[in-house]
C-alpha positions as CSV (number, residue, x, y, z in Angstrom):
1,M,5.6,-2.2,-4.1
2,L,5.6,-1.3,-0.4
3,N,7.6,1.6,-1.1
4,Y,4.6,2.8,-3.5
5,A,2.0,2.0,-0.5
6,V,4.1,4.2,1.9
7,T,4.5,7.1,-0.5
8,F,0.7,7.1,-1.2
9,L,0.1,7.0,2.5
10,V,2.4,10.1,3.1
11,I,0.6,11.9,0.2
12,A,-2.6,11.0,1.8
13,L,-1.6,12.4,5.3
14,V,-0.2,15.7,3.8
15,A,-3.2,16.1,1.7
16,A,-5.5,15.6,4.8
17,A,-3.5,18.0,6.8
18,L,-3.8,20.6,4.0
19,G,-7.5,20.0,3.8
20,F,-7.8,18.3,0.4
21,G,-10.5,15.6,1.6
22,G,-10.9,14.1,-1.9
23,L,-7.4,13.6,-2.6
24,A,-6.5,12.3,0.7
25,G,-9.1,9.7,0.4
26,T,-8.1,8.5,-3.1
27,A,-4.5,8.3,-2.0
28,A,-5.3,6.5,0.9
29,S,-7.4,4.0,-0.9
30,I,-4.6,3.5,-3.3
31,A,-2.0,3.0,-0.5
32,K,-4.5,0.4,1.1
33,V,-4.9,-1.6,-2.2
34,L,-1.1,-1.6,-2.7
35,F,-0.4,-2.7,0.9
36,I,-2.9,-5.7,0.5
37,L,-1.6,-6.6,-2.9
38,F,2.1,-6.5,-1.2
39,L,0.8,-8.8,1.6
40,V,-0.6,-11.3,-0.8
41,L,2.4,-11.5,-3.1
42,F,4.6,-11.8,0.1
43,V,2.6,-14.7,1.5
44,A,2.6,-16.4,-1.9
45,S,6.6,-16.1,-2.2
46,L,6.7,-17.7,1.4
47,F,4.7,-20.6,0.1
48,R,6.7,-21.0,-3.0
49,G,9.8,-20.9,-1.3
50,S,8.9,-23.4,1.4
51,K,7.6,-25.9,-1.3
52,S,10.9,-25.7,-3.3
53,R,13.0,-26.8,-0.5
């Protein structure tokens, strides 16, 4: 999932450099949502792992 977030971030940076503002904004928004989702799932897995020990 983190890989997808980084991929969309790179797409956003390339699109912004080439002047495609709408595409860059969309790709950056997708990257942000995926990164937040990754963080939530990571924290949840940390809590589940600590409770099972």
